[in-house]
LODO-708665 format. One record per atom (N, C-alpha, C, O): z, y, x; atom name; residue in one letter. Coordinates in nm, 3 decimals, padded with zeros to 5 digits. Atoms other than C-alpha are relative to their C-alpha. Layout:
BEGIN
<z: Z | y: Y | x: X | atomo: CA | residuo: A>;
...
This chain:
BEGIN
<z: 00.054 | y: -00.026 | x: -00.058 | atomo: N | residuo: M>;
<z: -01.687 | y: 00.984 | x: -00.509 | atomo: CA | residuo: M>;
<z: -00.119 | y: -00.115 | x: 00.031 | atomo: C | residuo: M>;
<z: -00.094 | y: -00.232 | x: 00.059 | atomo: O | residuo: M>;
<z: 00.040 | y: 00.156 | x: -00.108 | atomo: N | residuo: T>;
<z: -01.964 | y: 00.764 | x: -00.381 | atomo: CA | residuo: T>;
<z: -00.132 | y: 00.078 | x: 00.077 | atomo: C | residuo: T>;
<z: -00.206 | y: 00.170 | x: 00.042 | atomo: O | residuo: T>;
<z: 00.068 | y: -00.037 | x: -00.186 | atomo: N | residuo: V>;
<z: -02.154 | y: 00.788 | x: 00.009 | atomo: CA | residuo: V>;
<z: -00.063 | y: -00.152 | x: 00.005 | atomo: C | residuo: V>;
<z: -00.040 | y: -00.251 | x: -00.064 | atomo: O | residuo: V>;
<z: 00.082 | y: 00.118 | x: -00.034 | atomo: N | residuo: P>;
<z: -02.393 | y: 00.543 | x: 00.162 | atomo: CA | residuo: P>;
<z: 00.082 | y: -00.106 | x: 00.058 | atomo: C | residuo: P>;
<z: 00.152 | y: -00.058 | x: 00.148 | atomo: O | residuo: P>;
<z: -00.103 | y: 00.115 | x: -00.055 | atomo: N | residuo: R>;
<z: -02.188 | y: 00.203 | x: 00.260 | atomo: CA | residuo: R>;
<z: -00.045 | y: 00.024 | x: 00.180 | atomo: C | residuo: R>;
<z: 00.035 | y: -00.050 | x: 00.236 | atomo: O | residuo: R>;
<z: -00.005 | y: -00.036 | x: -00.160 | atomo: N | residuo: H>;
<z: -02.266 | y: 00.292 | x: 00.649 | atomo: CA | residuo: H>;
<z: 00.051 | y: 00.138 | x: 00.011 | atomo: C | residuo: H>;
<z: 00.021 | y: 00.162 | x: 00.128 | atomo: O | residuo: H>;
<z: -00.138 | y: -00.122 | x: -00.034 | atomo: N | residuo: T>;
<z: -02.034 | y: 00.631 | x: 00.660 | atomo: CA | residuo: T>;
<z: 00.119 | y: -00.095 | x: 00.012 | atomo: C | residuo: T>;
<z: 00.176 | y: -00.154 | x: -00.080 | atomo: O | residuo: T>;
<z: -00.154 | y: 00.025 | x: -00.003 | atomo: N | residuo: P>;
<z: -01.739 | y: 00.506 | x: 00.792 | atomo: CA | residuo: P>;
<z: 00.124 | y: 00.083 | x: -00.058 | atomo: C | residuo: P>;
<z: 00.162 | y: 00.200 | x: -00.053 | atomo: O | residuo: P>;
<z: -00.075 | y: -00.111 | x: 00.079 | atomo: N | residuo: F>;
<z: -01.471 | y: 00.507 | x: 00.562 | atomo: CA | residuo: F>;
<z: 00.127 | y: 00.090 | x: 00.050 | atomo: C | residuo: F>;
<z: 00.194 | y: 00.169 | x: -00.015 | atomo: O | residuo: F>;
<z: -00.113 | y: -00.057 | x: -00.032 | atomo: N | residuo: D>;
<z: -01.217 | y: 00.610 | x: 00.797 | atomo: CA | residuo: D>;
<z: -00.028 | y: 00.207 | x: -00.035 | atomo: C | residuo: D>;
<z: 00.025 | y: 00.293 | x: -00.105 | atomo: O | residuo: D>;
<z: 00.060 | y: -00.174 | x: 00.105 | atomo: N | residuo: H>;
<z: -01.435 | y: 00.982 | x: 00.774 | atomo: CA | residuo: H>;
<z: 00.022 | y: 00.057 | x: -00.073 | atomo: C | residuo: H>;
<z: 00.051 | y: 00.175 | x: -00.091 | atomo: O | residuo: H>;
<z: -00.018 | y: -00.133 | x: 00.112 | atomo: N | residuo: I>;
<z: -01.412 | y: 01.046 | x: 00.509 | atomo: CA | residuo: I>;
<z: 00.058 | y: -00.034 | x: -00.050 | atomo: C | residuo: I>;
<z: 00.028 | y: -00.030 | x: -00.169 | atomo: O | residuo: I>;
<z: -00.180 | y: 00.013 | x: 00.009 | atomo: N | residuo: K>;
<z: -01.088 | y: 00.959 | x: 00.472 | atomo: CA | residuo: K>;
<z: 00.046 | y: 00.152 | x: 00.002 | atomo: C | residuo: K>;
<z: 00.091 | y: 00.219 | x: -00.092 | atomo: O | residuo: K>;
<z: -00.074 | y: -00.091 | x: -00.065 | atomo: N | residuo: N>;
<z: -00.999 | y: 01.249 | x: 00.709 | atomo: CA | residuo: N>;
<z: -00.067 | y: 00.152 | x: -00.119 | atomo: C | residuo: N>;
<z: 00.001 | y: 00.243 | x: -00.165 | atomo: O | residuo: N>;
<z: 00.062 | y: -00.082 | x: 00.017 | atomo: N | residuo: I>;
<z: -01.257 | y: 01.462 | x: 00.557 | atomo: CA | residuo: I>;
<z: 00.064 | y: 00.089 | x: -00.151 | atomo: C | residuo: I>;
<z: 00.101 | y: 00.201 | x: -00.189 | atomo: O | residuo: I>;
<z: -00.080 | y: -00.017 | x: 00.177 | atomo: N | residuo: L>;
<z: -01.135 | y: 01.410 | x: 00.175 | atomo: CA | residuo: L>;
<z: 00.158 | y: 00.072 | x: -00.007 | atomo: C | residuo: L>;
<z: 00.200 | y: 00.143 | x: -00.099 | atomo: O | residuo: L>;
<z: -00.106 | y: -00.019 | x: 00.015 | atomo: N | residuo: I>;
<z: -00.785 | y: 01.456 | x: 00.294 | atomo: CA | residuo: I>;
<z: 00.043 | y: 00.114 | x: 00.030 | atomo: C | residuo: I>;
<z: 00.131 | y: 00.183 | x: -00.021 | atomo: O | residuo: I>;
<z: -00.031 | y: -00.205 | x: -00.097 | atomo: N | residuo: S>;
<z: -00.799 | y: 01.796 | x: 00.538 | atomo: CA | residuo: S>;
<z: -00.040 | y: 00.042 | x: -00.085 | atomo: C | residuo: S>;
<z: 00.042 | y: 00.127 | x: -00.120 | atomo: O | residuo: S>;
<z: 00.004 | y: -00.105 | x: 00.042 | atomo: N | residuo: T>;
<z: -00.996 | y: 01.942 | x: 00.284 | atomo: CA | residuo: T>;
<z: 00.031 | y: 00.054 | x: -00.127 | atomo: C | residuo: T>;
<z: 00.011 | y: 00.155 | x: -00.194 | atomo: O | residuo: T>;
<z: -00.111 | y: -00.012 | x: 00.201 | atomo: N | residuo: I>;
<z: -00.786 | y: 01.872 | x: -00.051 | atomo: CA | residuo: I>;
<z: 00.157 | y: 00.108 | x: 00.048 | atomo: C | residuo: I>;
<z: 00.209 | y: 00.209 | x: 00.002 | atomo: O | residuo: I>;
<z: -00.128 | y: -00.091 | x: 00.009 | atomo: N | residuo: N>;
<z: -00.465 | y: 01.946 | x: 00.139 | atomo: CA | residuo: N>;
<z: -00.026 | y: 00.140 | x: 00.058 | atomo: C | residuo: N>;
<z: 00.066 | y: 00.221 | x: 00.049 | atomo: O | residuo: N>;
<z: 00.037 | y: -00.160 | x: -00.053 | atomo: N | residuo: S>;
<z: -00.665 | y: 02.290 | x: 00.318 | atomo: CA | residuo: S>;
<z: 00.090 | y: 00.053 | x: -00.161 | atomo: C | residuo: S>;
<z: 00.187 | y: 00.127 | x: -00.145 | atomo: O | residuo: S>;
<z: -00.053 | y: -00.110 | x: 00.135 | atomo: N | residuo: Y>;
<z: -00.541 | y: 02.431 | x: -00.055 | atomo: CA | residuo: Y>;
<z: 00.132 | y: 00.024 | x: -00.030 | atomo: C | residuo: Y>;
<z: 00.206 | y: -00.074 | x: -00.039 | atomo: O | residuo: Y>;
<z: -00.197 | y: -00.016 | x: 00.013 | atomo: N | residuo: P>;
<z: -00.157 | y: 02.605 | x: -00.120 | atomo: CA | residuo: P>;
<z: 00.037 | y: -00.053 | x: -00.051 | atomo: C | residuo: P>;
<z: 00.133 | y: -00.119 | x: -00.012 | atomo: O | residuo: P>;
<z: -00.047 | y: 00.036 | x: 00.037 | atomo: N | residuo: Y>;
<z: -00.147 | y: 02.500 | x: -00.399 | atomo: CA | residuo: Y>;
<z: -00.007 | y: -00.181 | x: -00.096 | atomo: C | residuo: Y>;
<z: -00.022 | y: -00.224 | x: -00.211 | atomo: O | residuo: Y>;
<z: 00.017 | y: 00.141 | x: 00.016 | atomo: N | residuo: I>;
<z: -00.137 | y: 02.103 | x: -00.312 | atomo: CA | residuo: I>;
<z: 00.108 | y: -00.047 | x: -00.023 | atomo: C | residuo: I>;
<z: 00.166 | y: -00.039 | x: 00.085 | atomo: O | residuo: I>;
<z: -00.185 | y: 00.079 | x: -00.045 | atomo: N | residuo: L>;
<z: 00.211 | y: 01.941 | x: -00.349 | atomo: CA | residuo: L>;
<z: 00.032 | y: -00.149 | x: 00.077 | atomo: C | residuo: L>;
<z: 00.007 | y: -00.255 | x: 00.019 | atomo: O | residuo: L>;
<z: -00.079 | y: 00.140 | x: -00.040 | atomo: N | residuo: Y>;
<z: 00.352 | y: 01.653 | x: -00.163 | atomo: CA | residuo: Y>;
<z: -00.182 | y: -00.043 | x: 00.078 | atomo: C | residuo: Y>;
<z: -00.246 | y: -00.137 | x: 00.031 | atomo: O | residuo: Y>;
<z: 00.085 | y: 00.046 | x: -00.034 | atomo: N | residuo: P>;
<z: 00.036 | y: 01.636 | x: 00.049 | atomo: CA | residuo: P>;
<z: 00.016 | y: -00.053 | x: 00.114 | atomo: C | residuo: P>;
<z: -00.071 | y: -00.017 | x: 00.193 | atomo: O | residuo: P>;
<z: 00.006 | y: 00.133 | x: -00.063 | atomo: N | residuo: E>;
<z: 00.133 | y: 01.369 | x: 00.273 | atomo: CA | residuo: E>;
<z: 00.026 | y: -00.146 | x: -00.184 | atomo: C | residuo: E>;
<z: 00.079 | y: -00.253 | x: -00.159 | atomo: O | residuo: E>;
<z: 00.013 | y: 00.098 | x: 00.036 | atomo: N | residuo: Y>;
<z: 00.111 | y: 01.147 | x: -00.064 | atomo: CA | residuo: Y>;
<z: -00.202 | y: 00.057 | x: -00.039 | atomo: C | residuo: Y>;
<z: -00.255 | y: 00.010 | x: -00.139 | atomo: O | residuo: Y>;
<z: 00.134 | y: 00.067 | x: 00.118 | atomo: N | residuo: T>;
<z: -00.296 | y: 01.225 | x: -00.139 | atomo: CA | residuo: T>;
<z: -00.045 | y: -00.071 | x: 00.102 | atomo: C | residuo: T>;
<z: 00.003 | y: -00.060 | x: 00.215 | atomo: O | residuo: T>;
<z: 00.084 | y: 00.178 | x: -00.057 | atomo: N | residuo: H>;
<z: -00.503 | y: 00.910 | x: -00.005 | atomo: CA | residuo: H>;
<z: -00.097 | y: 00.031 | x: -00.054 | atomo: C | residuo: H>;
<z: -00.133 | y: 00.129 | x: -00.119 | atomo: O | residuo: H>;
<z: 00.147 | y: 00.035 | x: 00.037 | atomo: N | residuo: C>;
<z: -00.805 | y: 00.780 | x: -00.054 | atomo: CA | residuo: C>;
<z: -00.044 | y: -00.175 | x: -00.019 | atomo: C | residuo: C>;
<z: 00.029 | y: -00.251 | x: 00.045 | atomo: O | residuo: C>;
<z: -00.004 | y: 00.191 | x: -00.024 | atomo: N | residuo: R>;
<z: -00.927 | y: 00.368 | x: -00.109 | atomo: CA | residuo: R>;
<z: -00.177 | y: 00.032 | x: -00.081 | atomo: C | residuo: R>;
<z: -00.275 | y: 00.105 | x: -00.101 | atomo: O | residuo: R>;
<z: 00.171 | y: 00.071 | x: 00.054 | atomo: N | residuo: I>;
<z: -01.237 | y: 00.263 | x: -00.254 | atomo: CA | residuo: I>;
<z: 00.034 | y: -00.060 | x: -00.088 | atomo: C | residuo: I>;
<z: 00.141 | y: -00.120 | x: -00.073 | atomo: O | residuo: I>;
<z: -00.026 | y: -00.054 | x: 00.113 | atomo: N | residuo: H>;
<z: -01.240 | y: 00.245 | x: -00.572 | atomo: CA | residuo: H>;
<z: -00.185 | y: -00.149 | x: -00.027 | atomo: C | residuo: H>;
<z: -00.189 | y: -00.212 | x: -00.133 | atomo: O | residuo: H>;
<z: 00.098 | y: 00.120 | x: -00.024 | atomo: N | residuo: N>;
<z: -01.551 | y: -00.029 | x: -00.549 | atomo: CA | residuo: N>;
<z: -00.114 | y: 00.022 | x: 00.091 | atomo: C | residuo: N>;
<z: -00.119 | y: 00.127 | x: 00.155 | atomo: O | residuo: N>;
<z: 00.099 | y: 00.029 | x: -00.082 | atomo: N | residuo: F>;
<z: -01.870 | y: -00.137 | x: -00.361 | atomo: CA | residuo: F>;
<z: -00.086 | y: -00.029 | x: -00.035 | atomo: C | residuo: F>;
<z: -00.069 | y: -00.095 | x: -00.137 | atomo: O | residuo: F>;
<z: 00.071 | y: 00.076 | x: -00.040 | atomo: N | residuo: S>;
<z: -02.187 | y: -00.226 | x: -00.315 | atomo: CA | residuo: S>;
<z: -00.078 | y: -00.093 | x: 00.125 | atomo: C | residuo: S>;
<z: 00.000 | y: -00.119 | x: 00.216 | atomo: O | residuo: S>;
<z: 00.106 | y: 00.001 | x: -00.131 | atomo: N | residuo: E>;
<z: -02.473 | y: -00.359 | x: -00.046 | atomo: CA | residuo: E>;
<z: -00.030 | y: 00.185 | x: 00.043 | atomo: C | residuo: E>;
<z: -00.032 | y: 00.226 | x: 00.159 | atomo: O | residuo: E>;
<z: 00.076 | y: -00.162 | x: -00.038 | atomo: N | residuo: R>;
<z: -02.596 | y: 00.055 | x: -00.061 | atomo: CA | residuo: R>;
<z: 00.105 | y: 00.040 | x: -00.010 | atomo: C | residuo: R>;
<z: 00.095 | y: 00.140 | x: 00.062 | atomo: O | residuo: R>;
<z: 00.026 | y: -00.134 | x: 00.017 | atomo: N | residuo: W>;
<z: -02.336 | y: 00.230 | x: -00.153 | atomo: CA | residuo: W>;
<z: 00.208 | y: 00.037 | x: 00.031 | atomo: C | residuo: W>;
<z: 00.211 | y: -00.033 | x: 00.133 | atomo: O | residuo: W>;
<z: -00.146 | y: 00.048 | x: 00.044 | atomo: N | residuo: L>;
<z: -01.853 | y: 00.263 | x: -00.177 | atomo: CA | residuo: L>;
<z: 00.023 | y: 00.117 | x: -00.090 | atomo: C | residuo: L>;
<z: -00.012 | y: 00.234 | x: -00.076 | atomo: O | residuo: L>;
<z: -00.086 | y: -00.177 | x: 00.117 | atomo: N | residuo: E>;
<z: -01.704 | y: 00.523 | x: -00.442 | atomo: CA | residuo: E>;
<z: 00.049 | y: -00.065 | x: 00.048 | atomo: C | residuo: E>;
<z: 00.038 | y: -00.177 | x: 00.098 | atomo: O | residuo: E>;
<z: -00.097 | y: -00.048 | x: -00.116 | atomo: N | residuo: I>;
<z: -01.436 | y: 00.646 | x: -00.303 | atomo: CA | residuo: I>;
<z: 00.066 | y: 00.050 | x: -00.141 | atomo: C | residuo: I>;
<z: -00.002 | y: 00.078 | x: -00.239 | atomo: O | residuo: I>;
<z: -00.085 | y: -00.008 | x: 00.067 | atomo: N | residuo: K>;
<z: -01.126 | y: 00.711 | x: -00.506 | atomo: CA | residuo: K>;
<z: 00.102 | y: 00.077 | x: 00.061 | atomo: C | residuo: K>;
<z: 00.184 | y: 00.025 | x: 00.136 | atomo: O | residuo: K>;
<z: -00.102 | y: -00.050 | x: -00.078 | atomo: N | residuo: T>;
<z: -00.923 | y: 01.003 | x: -00.404 | atomo: CA | residuo: T>;
<z: 00.191 | y: 00.062 | x: -00.081 | atomo: C | residuo: T>;
<z: 00.160 | y: 00.139 | x: -00.171 | atomo: O | residuo: T>;
<z: -00.147 | y: -00.007 | x: 00.030 | atomo: N | residuo: I>;
<z: -00.523 | y: 01.068 | x: -00.513 | atomo: CA | residuo: I>;
<z: 00.069 | y: 00.136 | x: 00.071 | atomo: C | residuo: I>;
<z: 00.110 | y: 00.142 | x: 00.187 | atomo: O | residuo: I>;
<z: -00.093 | y: -00.090 | x: -00.064 | atomo: N | residuo: F>;
<z: -00.357 | y: 01.433 | x: -00.509 | atomo: CA | residuo: F>;
<z: 00.032 | y: 00.106 | x: -00.101 | atomo: C | residuo: F>;
<z: -00.017 | y: 00.149 | x: -00.206 | atomo: O | residuo: F>;
<z: -00.040 | y: -00.042 | x: 00.163 | atomo: N | residuo: F>;
<z: -00.125 | y: 01.619 | x: -00.658 | atomo: CA | residuo: F>;
<z: 00.003 | y: 00.158 | x: 00.009 | atomo: C | residuo: F>;
<z: 00.009 | y: 00.210 | x: 00.121 | atomo: O | residuo: F>;
<z: 00.002 | y: -00.210 | x: -00.021 | atomo: N | residuo: V>;
<z: -00.128 | y: 02.074 | x: -00.756 | atomo: CA | residuo: V>;
<z: 00.136 | y: -00.039 | x: -00.061 | atomo: C | residuo: V>;
<z: 00.188 | y: -00.120 | x: -00.137 | atomo: O | residuo: V>;
<z: -00.076 | y: -00.101 | x: 00.129 | atomo: N | residuo: N>;
<z: 00.116 | y: 02.261 | x: -00.852 | atomo: CA | residuo: N>;
<z: -00.018 | y: 00.072 | x: -00.092 | atomo: C | residuo: N>;
<z: -00.063 | y: 00.184 | x: -00.069 | atomo: O | residuo: N>;
<z: 00.053 | y: 00.009 | x: 00.185 | atomo: N | residuo: P>;
<z: 00.074 | y: 02.285 | x: -01.257 | atomo: CA | residuo: P>;
<z: 00.033 | y: 00.257 | x: -00.012 | atomo: C | residuo: P>;
<z: 00.003 | y: 00.342 | x: -00.096 | atomo: O | residuo: P>;
<z: -00.090 | y: -00.110 | x: 00.038 | atomo: N | residuo: K>;
<z: 00.261 | y: 02.655 | x: -01.185 | atomo: CA | residuo: K>;
<z: -00.088 | y: 00.055 | x: 00.053 | atomo: C | residuo: K>;
<z: -00.126 | y: 00.118 | x: -00.046 | atomo: O | residuo: K>;
<z: 00.104 | y: 00.007 | x: -00.056 | atomo: N | residuo: T>;
<z: -00.027 | y: 02.745 | x: -00.965 | atomo: CA | residuo: T>;
<z: -00.169 | y: 00.049 | x: -00.042 | atomo: C | residuo: T>;
<z: -00.249 | y: 00.143 | x: -00.041 | atomo: O | residuo: T>;
<z: 00.081 | y: 00.063 | x: -00.001 | atomo: N | residuo: K>;
<z: -00.255 | y: 02.577 | x: -01.044 | atomo: CA | residuo: K>;
<z: -00.092 | y: -00.090 | x: -00.094 | atomo: C | residuo: K>;
<z: -00.106 | y: -00.207 | x: -00.059 | atomo: O | residuo: K>;
<z: -00.008 | y: 00.109 | x: 00.120 | atomo: N | residuo: T>;
<z: -00.397 | y: 02.416 | x: -01.364 | atomo: CA | residuo: T>;
<z: -00.094 | y: -00.133 | x: 00.097 | atomo: C | residuo: T>;
<z: -00.152 | y: -00.087 | x: 00.196 | atomo: O | residuo: T>;
<z: 00.044 | y: 00.111 | x: -00.062 | atomo: N | residuo: P>;
<z: -00.547 | y: 02.064 | x: -01.219 | atomo: CA | residuo: P>;
<z: -00.130 | y: 00.015 | x: -00.003 | atomo: C | residuo: P>;
<z: -00.206 | y: 00.008 | x: 00.094 | atomo: O | residuo: P>;
<z: 00.193 | y: 00.008 | x: 00.053 | atomo: N | residuo: F>;
<z: -00.908 | y: 02.098 | x: -01.430 | atomo: CA | residuo: F>;
<z: -00.042 | y: 00.141 | x: 00.140 | atomo: C | residuo: F>;
<z: -00.147 | y: 00.128 | x: 00.202 | atomo: O | residuo: F>;
<z: 00.057 | y: -00.065 | x: -00.027 | atomo: N | residuo: I>;
<z: -00.917 | y: 02.419 | x: -01.234 | atomo: CA | residuo: I>;
<z: 00.001 | y: 00.030 | x: 00.197 | atomo: C | residuo: I>;
<z: -00.063 | y: 00.095 | x: 00.279 | atomo: O | residuo: I>;
<z: -00.045 | y: 00.094 | x: -00.129 | atomo: N | residuo: A>;
<z: -00.779 | y: 02.278 | x: -00.912 | atomo: CA | residuo: A>;
<z: -00.166 | y: -00.022 | x: 00.079 | atomo: C | residuo: A>;
<z: -00.245 | y: 00.008 | x: 00.168 | atomo: O | residuo: A>;
<z: 00.156 | y: 00.146 | x: -00.101 | atomo: N | residuo: A>;
<z: -01.064 | y: 02.016 | x: -00.877 | atomo: CA | residuo: A>;
<z: -00.104 | y: 00.094 | x: 00.010 | atomo: C | residuo: A>;
<z: -00.172 | y: 00.089 | x: 00.112 | atomo: O | residuo: A>;
<z: 00.117 | y: -00.062 | x: -00.012 | atomo: N | residuo: R>;
<z: -01.328 | y: 02.308 | x: -00.994 | atomo: CA | residuo: R>;
<z: -00.025 | y: 00.059 | x: 00.119 | atomo: C | residuo: R>;
<z: -00.142 | y: 00.062 | x: 00.158 | atomo: O | residuo: R>;
<z: 00.025 | y: -00.040 | x: -00.119 | atomo: N | residuo: E>;
<z: -01.242 | y: 02.484 | x: -00.655 | atomo: CA | residuo: E>;
<z: -00.013 | y: -00.060 | x: 00.138 | atomo: C | residuo: E>;
<z: -00.056 | y: 00.002 | x: 00.236 | atomo: O | residuo: E>;
<z: 00.052 | y: 00.033 | x: -00.012 | atomo: N | residuo: I>;
<z: -01.250 | y: 02.216 | x: -00.508 | atomo: CA | residuo: I>;
<z: -00.108 | y: -00.100 | x: 00.064 | atomo: C | residuo: I>;
<z: -00.164 | y: -00.117 | x: 00.172 | atomo: O | residuo: I>;
<z: 00.151 | y: 00.090 | x: 00.071 | atomo: N | residuo: K>;
<z: -01.506 | y: 01.978 | x: -00.622 | atomo: CA | residuo: K>;
<z: -00.148 | y: 00.107 | x: 00.161 | atomo: C | residuo: K>;
<z: -00.191 | y: 00.041 | x: 00.256 | atomo: O | residuo: K>;
<z: 00.111 | y: -00.090 | x: -00.049 | atomo: N | residuo: P>;
<z: -01.789 | y: 02.272 | x: -00.425 | atomo: CA | residuo: P>;
<z: 00.008 | y: -00.042 | x: 00.195 | atomo: C | residuo: P>;
<z: -00.072 | y: -00.103 | x: 00.266 | atomo: O | residuo: P>;
<z: -00.042 | y: 00.093 | x: -00.119 | atomo: N | residuo: K>;
<z: -01.587 | y: 02.215 | x: -00.075 | atomo: CA | residuo: K>;
<z: -00.021 | y: -00.114 | x: 00.017 | atomo: C | residuo: K>;
<z: -00.129 | y: -00.160 | x: 00.053 | atomo: O | residuo: K>;
<z: 00.035 | y: 00.195 | x: -00.023 | atomo: N | residuo: I>;
<z: -01.553 | y: 01.851 | x: -00.057 | atomo: CA | residuo: I>;
<z: -00.161 | y: 00.007 | x: 00.039 | atomo: C | residuo: I>;
<z: -00.191 | y: -00.027 | x: 00.153 | atomo: O | residuo: I>;
<z: 00.154 | y: -00.023 | x: -00.040 | atomo: N | residuo: A>;
<z: -01.986 | y: 01.931 | x: -00.080 | atomo: CA | residuo: A>;
<z: 00.009 | y: 00.036 | x: 00.081 | atomo: C | residuo: A>;
<z: -00.007 | y: -00.046 | x: 00.171 | atomo: O | residuo: A>;
<z: 00.036 | y: -00.039 | x: -00.141 | atomo: N | residuo: E>;
<z: -01.983 | y: 02.135 | x: 00.183 | atomo: CA | residuo: E>;
<z: 00.054 | y: -00.052 | x: 00.159 | atomo: C | residuo: E>;
<z: 00.000 | y: -00.059 | x: 00.269 | atomo: O | residuo: E>;
<z: -00.015 | y: 00.095 | x: -00.142 | atomo: N | residuo: Q>;
<z: -01.771 | y: 01.957 | x: 00.428 | atomo: CA | residuo: Q>;
<z: -00.037 | y: -00.101 | x: 00.050 | atomo: C | residuo: Q>;
<z: 00.000 | y: -00.133 | x: 00.163 | atomo: O | residuo: Q>;
<z: 00.136 | y: 00.158 | x: 00.058 | atomo: N | residuo: L>;
<z: -02.012 | y: 01.636 | x: 00.359 | atomo: CA | residuo: L>;
<z: -00.134 | y: 00.029 | x: 00.044 | atomo: C | residuo: L>;
<z: -00.191 | y: -00.071 | x: 00.087 | atomo: O | residuo: L>;
<z: 00.086 | y: -00.061 | x: 00.024 | atomo: N | residuo: K>;
<z: -02.310 | y: 01.849 | x: 00.380 | atomo: CA | residuo: K>;
<z: 00.042 | y: 00.025 | x: 00.206 | atomo: C | residuo: K>;
<z: -00.053 | y: -00.015 | x: 00.273 | atomo: O | residuo: K>;
<z: -00.015 | y: -00.091 | x: -00.120 | atomo: N | residuo: K>;
<z: -02.157 | y: 02.010 | x: 00.776 | atomo: CA | residuo: K>;
<z: 00.013 | y: -00.164 | x: 00.094 | atomo: C | residuo: K>;
<z: -00.022 | y: -00.166 | x: 00.212 | atomo: O | residuo: K>;
<z: 00.047 | y: 00.076 | x: -00.095 | atomo: N | residuo: Y>;
<z: -02.137 | y: 01.637 | x: 00.896 | atomo: CA | residuo: Y>;
<z: -00.127 | y: -00.100 | x: 00.007 | atomo: C | residuo: Y>;
<z: -00.169 | y: -00.195 | x: 00.072 | atomo: O | residuo: Y>;
<z: 00.144 | y: 00.140 | x: 00.022 | atomo: N | residuo: G>;
<z: -02.442 | y: 01.478 | x: 00.774 | atomo: CA | residuo: G>;
<z: 00.020 | y: -00.059 | x: -00.090 | atomo: C | residuo: G>;
<z: -00.075 | y: -00.107 | x: -00.152 | atomo: O | residuo: G>;
<z: -00.073 | y: 00.136 | x: 00.125 | atomo: N | residuo: I>;
<z: -02.262 | y: 01.271 | x: 00.531 | atomo: CA | residuo: I>;
<z: -00.082 | y: 00.064 | x: -00.160 | atomo: C | residuo: I>;
<z: -00.039 | y: 00.157 | x: -00.228 | atomo: O | residuo: I>;
<z: 00.104 | y: -00.017 | x: 00.152 | atomo: N | residuo: K>;
<z: -02.555 | y: 01.283 | x: 00.197 | atomo: CA | residuo: K>;
<z: 00.054 | y: -00.135 | x: -00.110 | atomo: C | residuo: K>;
<z: 00.038 | y: -00.256 | x: -00.092 | atomo: O | residuo: K>;
<z: -00.034 | y: 00.030 | x: 00.140 | atomo: N | residuo: T>;
<z: -02.395 | y: 01.191 | x: -00.175 | atomo: CA | residuo: T>;
<z: -00.117 | y: -00.070 | x: -00.056 | atomo: C | residuo: T>;
<z: -00.209 | y: -00.005 | x: -00.105 | atomo: O | residuo: T>;
<z: 00.128 | y: 00.026 | x: 00.085 | atomo: N | residuo: P>;
<z: -02.645 | y: 00.923 | x: -00.310 | atomo: CA | residuo: P>;
<z: -00.038 | y: 00.067 | x: -00.160 | atomo: C | residuo: P>;
<z: -00.123 | y: 00.036 | x: -00.243 | atomo: O | residuo: P>;
<z: 00.045 | y: -00.048 | x: 00.212 | atomo: N | residuo: Y>;
<z: -02.635 | y: 01.131 | x: -00.678 | atomo: CA | residuo: Y>;
<z: 00.047 | y: 00.146 | x: 00.033 | atomo: C | residuo: Y>;
<z: 00.085 | y: 00.180 | x: 00.145 | atomo: O | residuo: Y>;
<z: -00.050 | y: -00.236 | x: -00.063 | atomo: N | residuo: P>;
<z: -02.541 | y: 01.547 | x: -00.628 | atomo: CA | residuo: P>;
<z: 00.096 | y: 00.052 | x: -00.098 | atomo: C | residuo: P>;
<z: 00.117 | y: 00.165 | x: -00.143 | atomo: O | residuo: P>;
<z: -00.134 | y: -00.045 | x: 00.032 | atomo: N | residuo: H>;
<z: -02.267 | y: 01.548 | x: -00.773 | atomo: CA | residuo: H>;
<z: 00.169 | y: -00.087 | x: 00.024 | atomo: C | residuo: H>;
<z: 00.174 | y: -00.199 | x: 00.074 | atomo: O | residuo: H>;
<z: -00.102 | y: 00.072 | x: -00.088 | atomo: N | residuo: I>;
<z: -01.899 | y: 01.445 | x: -00.695 | atomo: CA | residuo: I>;
<z: 00.061 | y: 00.030 | x: -00.193 | atomo: C | residuo: I>;
<z: 00.039 | y: 00.129 | x: -00.263 | atomo: O | residuo: I>;
<z: -00.096 | y: -00.047 | x: 00.070 | atomo: N | residuo: T>;
<z: -01.649 | y: 01.370 | x: -01.002 | atomo: CA | residuo: T>;
<z: 00.146 | y: 00.010 | x: 00.034 | atomo: C | residuo: T>;
<z: 00.219 | y: -00.061 | x: 00.103 | atomo: O | residuo: T>;
<z: -00.158 | y: 00.033 | x: -00.041 | atomo: N | residuo: L>;
<z: -01.327 | y: 01.455 | x: -00.995 | atomo: CA | residuo: L>;
<z: 00.065 | y: -00.023 | x: -00.132 | atomo: C | residuo: L>;
<z: 00.042 | y: 00.059 | x: -00.221 | atomo: O | residuo: L>;
<z: -00.124 | y: -00.036 | x: 00.084 | atomo: N | residuo: T>;
<z: -01.054 | y: 01.359 | x: -01.235 | atomo: CA | residuo: T>;
<z: 00.111 | y: -00.007 | x: -00.041 | atomo: C | residuo: T>;
<z: 00.188 | y: -00.090 | x: 00.006 | atomo: O | residuo: T>;
<z: -00.134 | y: -00.050 | x: -00.011 | atomo: N | residuo: V>;
<z: -00.775 | y: 01.484 | x: -01.356 | atomo: CA | residuo: V>;
<z: 00.079 | y: -00.049 | x: -00.103 | atomo: C | residuo: V>;
<z: 00.028 | y: -00.057 | x: -00.215 | atomo: O | residuo: V>;
<z: -00.083 | y: 00.103 | x: 00.045 | atomo: N | residuo: E>;
<z: -00.493 | y: 01.297 | x: -01.487 | atomo: CA | residuo: E>;
<z: 00.157 | y: 00.057 | x: 00.027 | atomo: C | residuo: E>;
<z: 00.206 | y: 00.084 | x: 00.136 | atomo: O | residuo: E>;
<z: -00.118 | y: -00.054 | x: 00.009 | atomo: N | residuo: K>;
<z: -00.151 | y: 01.420 | x: -01.611 | atomo: CA | residuo: K>;
<z: 00.114 | y: -00.129 | x: -00.054 | atomo: C | residuo: K>;
<z: 00.113 | y: -00.208 | x: -00.148 | atomo: O | residuo: K>;
<z: -00.110 | y: 00.033 | x: 00.058 | atomo: N | residuo: E>;
<z: 00.131 | y: 01.275 | x: -01.651 | atomo: CA | residuo: E>;
<z: 00.133 | y: 00.011 | x: -00.086 | atomo: C | residuo: E>;
<z: 00.206 | y: -00.088 | x: -00.100 | atomo: O | residuo: E>;
């Protein structure tokens, strides 16, 4: 996801991790983490990694449920995203 460069990374990180870990199907919440994937003078691109229990939700369904909640939390804290979407990439091991 992308946020304005002036947004404090620690604030975004706390919002993302607490929102994602609030779902009961997240495995190993202690391993949920965020990092700056890319940046420019205007924005930060943030990548978030988390694990989903496949016995309760498929990763795609989990991502579909989490995405609007993240957008809602960002709006609650007045954080605008330069693009009107959040991309969640699901990887299987």
